[in-house]
C-alpha positions in Angstrom: 15.7 -9.2 50.4 15.2 -9.1 54.2 19.5 -9.9 53.8 19.4 -6.4 52.0 16.9 -4.8 54.2 18.7 -6.1 57.8 22.5 -5.0 55.9 20.7 -1.4 55.3 19.1 -1.0 59.0 23.1 -2.1 60.3 24.3 0.7 57.8 21.6 3.0 59.0 22.6 2.2 62.8 26.4 2.3 62.3 26.1 5.9 60.7 23.7 7.4 63.2 25.9 6.2 66.4 28.4 7.7 64.8 26.8 11.0 64.4 25.7 10.8 67.9 29.2 10.3 69.2 30.6 13.3 67.0 28.0 15.5 68.3 29.5 17.2 71.3 30.3 20.1 73.1 34.2 20.7 72.8 35.0 22.8 75.3 34.0 22.1 78.9 35.9 24.5 81.3 35.6 23.3 85.0 34.2 27.1 85.9 33.4 30.3 84.8 33.7 33.6 87.2 30.6 35.6 87.5 30.3 38.7 86.0 32.0 36.8 82.5 30.7 34.9 79.7 32.4 31.6 78.1 31.9 31.0 74.7 31.2 26.8 73.8 31.3 25.1 70.8 29.8 22.3 69.2 30.6 19.4 66.4 28.5 17.0 64.5 25.7 19.4 64.0 23.6 18.0 61.1 23.2 20.0 57.8 20.7 22.4 58.5 20.1 22.1 61.8 20.6 24.5 64.6 21.7 24.3 68.5 19.3 24.6 71.4 21.1 25.8 74.5 19.6 25.4 78.0 20.7 26.3 81.4 19.7 23.8 84.2 16.7 22.6 81.7 15.9 26.0 81.5 15.9 27.7 77.6 18.3 29.9 77.5 18.7 30.1 81.4 17.6 32.7 83.5 19.3 35.8 86.0 19.9 33.2 88.7 22.1 30.4 86.9 23.2 32.5 83.8 21.9 32.3 80.5 22.5 31.7 76.7 22.9 33.9 74.0 23.4 31.4 71.6 26.8 29.9 72.1 27.7 32.2 74.2 26.7 31.6 78.3 26.8 34.4 80.2 27.6 33.8 83.6 25.2 35.4 86.7 26.5 38.3 88.4 27.1 36.0 91.5 27.2 32.0 91.8 24.0 30.6 92.8 23.0 27.8 95.3 24.8 25.3 94.9 27.2 26.8 92.5 27.4 24.3 90.1 25.2 24.9 86.7 24.5 22.3 83.7 24.7 24.1 80.3 22.8 21.6 77.6 23.3 21.5 74.1 20.4 19.8 71.9 20.3 19.8 68.3 17.1 21.2 67.3 15.8 18.5 64.7 16.7 15.5 66.9 16.8 15.6 70.8 18.8 12.4 70.6 21.7 14.6 69.5 22.5 16.4 73.1 25.9 16.9 75.3 25.9 18.6 78.4 28.7 20.4 80.8 28.8 20.8 84.1 30.2 24.1 85.4 31.1 25.5 88.7 30.4 29.4 89.1 33.3 30.8 91.0 32.4 34.5 92.7 33.4 37.4 90.5 37.0 39.3 90.0 36.2 42.0 93.2 37.2 45.5 91.6 37.9 48.5 94.0 37.4 51.6 92.7 37.5 54.3 95.6 38.3 54.6 99.5 36.6 57.1 101.4 37.7 59.0 103.1 40.5 59.9 100.8 43.2 60.8 103.1 43.9 58.2 106.7 44.4 60.4 109.3 44.4 59.7 113.6 40.9 59.1 115.4 38.1 56.2 114.9 36.1 56.5 112.2 34.3 54.2 109.6 36.3 53.5 106.1 34.2 52.9 103.1 35.3 50.9 100.3 33.2 51.4 97.0 33.4 49.3 93.6 31.8 46.4 92.2 31.6 42.3 92.4 32.1 42.6 96.4 30.2 39.1 97.9 29.1 38.5 101.4 32.3 37.2 103.1 34.1 39.4 101.3 36.7 40.6 104.1 39.0 44.4 103.5 42.7 44.2 103.7 43.8 47.0 105.3 48.2 47.1 104.8 47.9 43.4 104.2 46.0 42.5 107.5 42.2 41.2 107.6 39.8 43.5 108.6 36.4 43.2 110.5 34.4 43.8 107.4 30.6 44.9 106.6 29.4 43.7 103.8 26.8 46.5 102.7 26.0 45.8 99.4 27.7 44.4 95.6 29.8 48.0 95.5 30.1 48.7 99.1 32.3 47.1 102.1 32.8 49.0 105.6 35.2 48.6 108.0 36.6 50.4 111.6 39.5 51.9 111.8 41.2 53.5 114.7 44.6 55.0 114.3 46.6 56.1 117.2 49.3 58.3 115.7 50.1 60.2 112.3 51.1 57.9 110.0 53.4 59.2 107.3 53.3 56.3 104.7 50.6 55.0 102.2 47.9 52.9 103.8 47.2 49.9 100.8 43.5 48.5 100.5 42.3 45.3 99.2 39.1 43.2 98.9 39.1 39.3 98.9 36.0 37.8 98.0 35.9 34.1 99.3 34.9 30.5 97.8 34.2 29.8 95.5 36.8 31.1 93.9 38.8 33.1 96.2 40.2 36.4 94.2 41.8 39.4 95.5 41.1 42.7 94.2 43.6 45.3 92.8 45.3 47.3 95.4 44.4 51.0 96.5 46.8 53.5 98.3 45.3 56.2 100.3 48.1 58.9 101.5 48.3 59.9 104.9 46.3 63.5 106.3 50.1 65.1 106.1 51.0 64.3 102.7 47.9 64.2 100.9 46.2 67.3 102.8 48.1 69.4 101.1 47.9 69.2 97.0 50.5 69.7 94.4 48.6 70.0 92.3 45.1 71.7 91.3 42.1 69.4 90.5 41.8 70.8 86.9 45.8 70.3 86.4 45.1 66.9 88.1 42.2 65.9 85.6 43.7 67.6 82.3 47.1 65.4 82.8 45.0 62.2 83.6 43.0 62.4 80.2 46.7 62.2 78.7 48.5 60.0 80.3 45.2 57.9 81.9 42.3 56.3 80.3 40.2 59.6 81.7 40.4 60.6 85.4 38.5 58.6 88.2 37.9 60.2 91.7 41.0 57.9 92.8 43.2 59.0 90.3 42.6 62.7 91.0 43.3 62.2 94.4 46.9 60.2 93.6 48.1 62.9 90.9 47.0 65.6 93.4 49.2 63.8 96.2 51.9 62.9 94.7 52.6 65.5 91.8 52.7 64.6 88.2 56.1 63.4 88.5 56.1 61.4 91.6 52.8 60.1 89.9 54.5 58.5 86.8 57.2 57.1 89.0 54.4 55.3 90.7 52.8 53.8 87.5 56.2 52.4 86.7 55.4 50.6 89.4 52.0 49.1 88.7 51.7 45.7 87.3 49.9 45.0 84.3 46.6 44.5 83.9 45.8 40.8 82.9 44.0 39.1 79.5 42.0 35.9 79.8 43.8 33.3 79.4 43.6 32.2 75.6 43.0 28.2 76.6 39.6 29.1 78.0 38.5 31.4 75.0 40.1 29.9 72.0 37.5 30.6 69.3 36.9 34.2 69.6 38.9 37.5 70.5 35.9 39.1 71.5 36.7 38.2 75.4 40.0 39.8 74.5 38.3 43.3 73.9 36.0 43.1 76.5 38.9 42.5 79.0 40.5 45.7 77.5 37.8 48.2 78.2 37.3 46.4 82.0 41.1 46.9 82.1 40.9 50.5 80.7 38.0 51.7 83.3 39.4 50.2 86.5 42.8 49.1 86.1 45.3 51.2 88.3 48.3 50.7 85.8 46.4 53.6 83.9 49.5 54.4 82.3 51.2 51.5 81.3 47.7 50.4 79.4 47.8 53.8 77.6 51.4 53.4 76.5 50.7 49.4 75.6 47.6 51.1 73.2 49.7 53.1 72.2 53.0 50.8 70.7 50.3 48.0 69.6 49.1 51.1 67.0 52.9 51.6 65.8 53.6 48.0 66.2 50.5 46.5 64.2 49.2 42.9 64.0 45.5 43.2 63.3 42.6 40.4 64.6 41.4 40.5 60.9 43.9 38.0 60.0 44.9 36.9 63.5 41.3 36.1 64.7 42.1 33.9 67.9 43.2 34.4 71.4 45.9 31.7 71.1 47.5 33.7 68.7 46.5 37.5 69.6 47.3 37.7 73.1 50.9 36.7 73.4 51.3 39.2 71.0 49.3 41.9 73.3 51.5 40.8 76.5 54.4 42.1 74.7 53.4 46.2 75.4 52.4 46.1 78.9 55.5 44.0 79.7 57.7 46.2 78.2 56.2 49.8 78.2 58.3 50.8 80.1 61.7 49.4 78.7 64.2 50.0 76.1 62.8 50.6 72.8 65.4 48.0 71.3 64.0 45.3 73.6 60.5 46.2 72.3 62.1 45.7 68.8 63.4 42.9 69.6 60.3 41.0 71.2 57.9 41.8 68.7 59.9 41.3 65.5 60.4 37.5 67.1 56.6 37.1 67.9 54.9 34.5 65.9 51.8 36.6 65.6 54.2 39.1 63.6 55.7 36.8 61.5 52.2 35.3 60.6 50.9 38.7 59.7 53.7 40.2 58.0 55.7 37.1 56.3 58.4 36.7 58.4 57.8 33.1 59.8 59.0 30.7 57.4 60.6 33.1 55.6 63.9 31.7 53.5 66.4 32.7 51.5 67.0 33.4 48.0 67.0 30.5 45.7 68.3 30.8 42.4 67.6 27.7 41.0 64.0 28.4 41.9 63.9 31.7 41.3 62.1 32.9 44.3 63.6 36.0 46.8 63.1 35.9 50.6 59.4 37.9 51.2 59.8 41.6 52.0 56.9 42.7 53.8 58.2 42.6 57.1 61.8 44.3 56.1 59.7 47.3 54.4 57.4 47.8 57.2 59.8 47.3 59.8 61.8 50.5 58.1 58.7 52.3 57.0 56.1 52.2 60.3 57.9 50.8 63.3 61.5 52.7 63.3 62.7 55.3 60.7 60.2 56.7 58.4 60.2 57.4 55.2 62.4 60.3 55.1 65.4 62.2 56.8 64.2 64.0 60.0 66.0 66.4 61.9 65.5 66.3 65.8 63.1 68.5 66.0 60.9 66.3 63.4 61.3 68.2 60.5 62.0 66.9 57.1 65.6 67.4 56.2 65.7 69.2 52.4 68.4 68.5 49.7 69.8 71.1 47.9 66.9 71.2 45.4 64.4 71.3 48.3 62.9 68.0 48.0 62.6 65.8 51.0 65.6 63.1 51.4 64.5 59.7 51.3 65.7 57.4 54.9 66.6 54.2 52.4 66.1 52.9 49.2 64.4 49.6 47.9 68.0 47.9 48.1 68.2 48.1 51.8 64.4 46.7 52.1 65.8 43.6 50.0 69.0 43.5 52.4 66.6 43.6 55.8 64.4 41.1 54.5 67.6 39.0 53.8 68.7 39.5 57.5 64.9 38.7 58.5 64.9 35.1 56.9 65.3 31.2 58.8 62.8 32.1 61.6 60.1 29.9 62.2 57.5 29.3 64.8 58.8 27.9 68.2 58.8 24.5 68.8 55.5 23.1 70.6 56.9 21.5 74.1 57.5 17.9 73.1 57.9 18.3 69.3 60.8 18.0 67.4 62.4 21.1 66.1 62.1 21.5 61.9 62.8 23.4 59.2 59.4 25.0 59.1 57.5 24.1 62.9 53.6 23.9 63.3 52.3 27.2 63.8 52.7 27.7 67.8 52.6 31.6 69.5 53.7 31.2 73.0 57.5 32.5 73.2 59.7 33.7 70.5 60.5 32.4 66.9 63.0 29.9 66.4 66.1 30.0 63.7 66.6 27.5 61.5 70.1 28.0 60.4 69.9 26.6 56.7 67.0 28.6 55.8 68.8 32.1 56.8 70.9 34.1 54.2 74.8 34.2 56.0 76.0 36.2 53.4 77.1 39.8 53.5 75.1 42.6 53.8 74.9 46.2 53.2 72.2 48.1 55.8 71.6 51.6 56.8 73.9 54.4 56.1 76.2 51.9 54.3 76.8 49.5 57.5 78.4 46.1 56.6 77.5 43.2 58.1 80.2 40.5 57.4 79.3 37.3 56.0 78.5 33.7 58.2 77.0 35.0 60.6 73.7 32.8 62.6 70.0 34.4 62.3 70.2 36.1 65.6 73.8 37.8 65.1 72.4 39.1 61.9 69.1 40.0 63.6 70.7 42.0 66.5 73.0 43.9 63.8 70.4 44.9 61.7 67.8 46.0 65.0 70.9 47.9 66.4 71.4 49.5 63.1 68.1 50.6 62.8 67.9 51.4 66.2 70.6 53.8 66.5 69.3 55.8 63.5 68.8 59.6 64.1 65.4 59.2 62.9 63.7 57.0 65.6 63.6 59.3 68.3 61.8 62.3 66.6 59.8 59.8 64.6 58.2 57.5 67.8 58.2 60.3 69.6 56.1 62.6 67.5 53.9 59.2 67.3 53.7 59.0 70.5 53.1 62.6 71.6 50.2 62.7 69.0 48.6 59.8 70.9 48.8 60.8 74.1 48.9 64.5 74.0 48.0 66.6 70.7 47.9 66.0 67.2 50.2 69.2 66.0 53.1 69.5 68.7 55.4 72.0 67.9 59.3 71.1 66.7 60.6 72.3 69.8 58.5 69.8 71.9 59.4 67.1 69.4 63.0 68.0 69.4 62.9 67.7 73.6 61.3 64.1 73.8 64.0 63.5 71.1 66.8 64.4 73.1 65.2 62.5 76.3 64.9 59.1 73.6 68.6 59.8 72.4 70.2 60.3 76.1 67.7 59.7 79.4 70.5 61.7 81.3 73.0 58.5 82.2 73.9 58.0 78.6 71.3 55.3 77.9 69.6 55.8 74.7 65.9 54.5 73.6 64.6 54.4 77.6 60.8 54.4 77.6 60.7 56.0 80.9 62.3 58.6 79.7 60.6 59.6 76.5 57.3 59.1 78.4 58.0 61.7 81.3 59.4 64.2 78.3 56.3 63.8 76.8 54.3 64.2 79.9 56.2 66.6 81.7 56.5 68.9 78.8 55.9 72.3 79.3 53.7 71.9 75.9 52.2 69.6 77.3 50.9 71.3 80.9 50.4 74.6 79.3 46.6 75.2 79.5 46.2 73.4 83.0 44.4 75.5 85.0 43.1 77.7 82.1 41.9 77.0 79.0 44.4 76.7 75.9 42.7 78.6 72.9 45.7 77.5 70.1 43.7 76.0 67.6 46.3 73.5 66.8 46.0 72.2 71.1 45.0 68.6 71.8 43.4 65.7 69.5 40.2 64.3 69.4 39.4 61.5 71.4 39.3 58.6 69.7 36.7 55.8 70.3 38.3 53.4 72.7 39.7 56.3 74.6 36.1 58.5 74.5 33.8 55.2 75.8 36.4 54.8 78.5 37.0 58.3 80.0 33.3 58.6 79.7 33.0 55.8 81.6 35.6 56.5 84.1 33.9 59.8 84.4 30.6 58.1 85.2 32.3 56.1 87.7 30.7 52.8 85.6 31.4 49.6 86.9 32.2 47.8 83.9 32.7 43.8 83.7 34.1 41.5 81.4 30.6 40.7 79.8 30.9 44.4 78.0 29.7 45.0 74.6 32.0 47.9 74.4 33.9 46.7 71.7 30.5 46.4 69.4 30.0 50.4 70.5 33.1 51.4 69.6 33.2 49.4 66.2 30.0 51.2 65.4 32.4 54.3 65.9 34.9 53.2 63.5 38.0 51.7 65.6 37.2 48.0 66.4 39.9 47.2 69.0 42.5 45.0 68.0 40.8 45.0 64.2 43.0 47.4 62.9 42.4 47.1 59.0 45.9 47.0 57.8 49.5 47.2 59.0 49.0 51.2 59.0 46.6 51.2 62.3 43.5 52.3 62.9 44.0 56.0 61.3 47.8 57.5 60.0 49.7 60.1 62.4 50.2 61.7 59.1 46.0 62.6 58.4 45.5 66.3 57.8 42.0 67.3 59.6 39.6 68.7 57.3 38.8 72.3 57.1 42.0 73.0 59.4 44.4 75.0 56.9 46.8 71.6 57.2 46.7 70.4 60.2 47.3 67.0 61.5 44.5 65.4 62.6 44.9 61.7 62.9 41.8 60.3 64.5 39.7 62.4 62.4 40.1 59.8 59.5 37.9 57.8 60.6 35.5 60.2 62.3 32.7 60.2 59.4 29.1 61.9 59.6 27.8 58.6 60.0 30.4 57.7 62.9 29.7 61.2 64.4 25.8 60.8 64.8 26.2 57.3 66.6 28.9 58.8 68.7 25.8 61.2 69.8 23.7 57.7 69.7 25.6 55.9 71.6 25.6 58.4 74.5 21.7 58.5 74.2 21.8 54.9 74.7 23.8 55.2 77.8 22.2 58.1 79.6 18.5 57.4 78.7 19.0 53.7 78.3 21.4 50.8 79.2 24.6 49.4 78.0 23.6 46.2 79.2 25.0 44.5 82.5 28.6 44.8 81.3 28.6 48.4 81.6 26.4 49.8 84.6 26.1 53.4 85.7 24.3 55.2 88.1 23.4 58.5 87.7 22.0 59.1 91.4 25.1 62.2 92.5 24.2 63.8 89.5 20.6 63.7 89.8 21.0 65.0 93.4 22.6 68.1 92.3 19.8 68.5 89.3 17.7 71.2 91.4 20.6 73.8 91.2 21.3 73.9 87.5 24.7 75.8 88.0 25.8 73.4 90.4 25.3 70.5 88.2 26.7 72.3 85.2 29.7 73.1 87.2 30.0 69.4 88.2 29.9 68.5 84.9 32.8 71.3 83.9 34.7 69.6 86.7 34.6 65.9 85.7 34.6 65.9 82.2 36.5 69.2 81.1 38.7 69.7 83.8 36.4 72.9 85.3 37.6 74.6 81.7 34.2 75.1 80.2 33.8 77.8 78.2 31.1 80.8 79.7 28.9 80.5 76.2 28.6 76.7 76.7 27.9 77.0 80.3 25.0 79.0 79.9 23.5 77.3 77.3 24.2 73.8 79.2 22.5 75.0 82.6 19.8 76.6 80.6 18.8 72.9 79.0 19.2 71.5 82.6 16.5 74.5 83.4 14.4 73.9 80.8 14.0 70.1 81.3 10.5 69.0 83.1 10.2 65.8 84.5 12.2 65.0 87.8 15.8 65.4 88.7 17.1 62.2 87.4 15.7 63.7 83.6 17.3 67.2 84.0 20.6 65.5 85.0 20.2 63.1 82.0 19.3 66.1 80.0 23.0 67.6 81.6 24.8 64.9 80.8 23.7 64.2 77.0 24.6 68.2 76.5 28.0 67.7 78.0 29.3 64.2 76.2 27.6 64.9 73.0 29.4 68.4 73.1 32.4 69.1 70.5 34.4 70.7 73.5 34.0 67.0 75.4 34.9 64.9 72.0 38.1 67.2 71.6 40.8 67.0 74.1 42.7 70.4 74.7 
């Protein structure tokens, strides 16, 4: 008996020590940047137990050292002193099961939103830099030179300048936060007085233009458009580097930080046109986080669109086709040629969607986007089922990229960095017949076959009107006229230099078209103009208009999801909503965004504004209503400012009267009156539907 008891004790101790060794925090970063967060993970939690988290011994932490919401660590707004903190996880049923991570809190990303004055003139004066994430010791760089900087607070810095002669070029400003984790802000360019003093565009026109070409206007972007003009502003945007996504290696279990960065980029990023175009392309070439559910898989796909937003559509076609996330989402990776002995055929998912959604659509189109009809008046199909089969044969033989240090295999393990690679033995090298009877010779490699198929689809006359109309709908109006589509289609076919598919030419054609610019300085009353602002645009534009400070701890993806659009999680390959959806009670007008605009989401849109104006979106999206309260003593002045910022100065007279009455009728402080005005403005249909 003693021997048996001793044996049991040894065995019990063995299993206890094994469990103790298995319980651990598995992803311990060396540092976390202030105003961001990190999702920790643990292994070895006994069944039925939970984990208690603490920061520096304080359960759930505090605002100085950071807080825990379960396994999510929310870094403080600024590094504590000392700058390292210890995050501890302990199993609630057994305190011996514990592990800790020591993390250095780095200074936040500084974000520069505006510079005052808005033009640089001759003389000696104070320049104020506004933004967020500034820390004591931050310095201003003016044209690359360090300036004597006064730290006012986390949102304001000042410098003294002495300009001895009139300038001809823009002046650049940037903020650099010091260690720990020295980091540069974005760069703002401020025009000289002799350029910015004479506006090329009216403020109304500039703001309306930015509702199409950006995530909405803010004070800086309005100033740039007014001083440069539409075309030169677009040229400047073509040169802006892309905003970045978080390093997937640091957030490998959840796409939530990627979603949060999307919104902080949208509100504050300088590459506004690149971002709008990239999101539009994502909604065409859909990969969904529903299936591609972690950052290492999703982020490399997302990076394609900012990188190629201003490139050639043919390059986009190839890059997305070979992206491993797309390969996984639509079953092109490890897609092998037919095997008669086994009765197997190539998977047709990617071949089908490549034709139907990504390039040419279902029906033959005229250059103006109207359907071509046969002798009986019926629409003419662009392809038959056989074409899907032929393209699917082309898309065989590709597998995941080779992991660093690994040996290439017929079916490589899942890996998402880089393009998929070919395994020739799995590729169907037989002759093929593609669109319009184009023949592909036998014996070609997988890459040669792929290029033949991409060229065949790219040269199809449908691509210009099909993709062009989709982009017009996303940026400008749900119901473009045939003439508008034809002009954009012509730019796709030839950029003026004989190049087909030039995205720069296409975007300029869309944004500078007379139909896009009609109504810049006067309300355009046509019922078919404009489009409903999809939830992500609604939130981004609202926060930009309010000069909000948005950081990577924001919960805007959750709020957008409540309105029917979970960013990067479209429900299917058909995207968040269909470009062909007909808006209810409109006599057949297209209204894509109305497909997700239900009675429930309409009410929740108002509730979200109520929370923003009367409550809070938390530390991740902060608004200051002081400037609005200052206008409240004069309701007409507040109504005018609301009209300028949120309706491009084109508020209908009847609505303006109602708005002013709501402000006047509100009792309480000036802030109460300002909140009432903002609530009425931001919940109005005039604001939700862009004209």
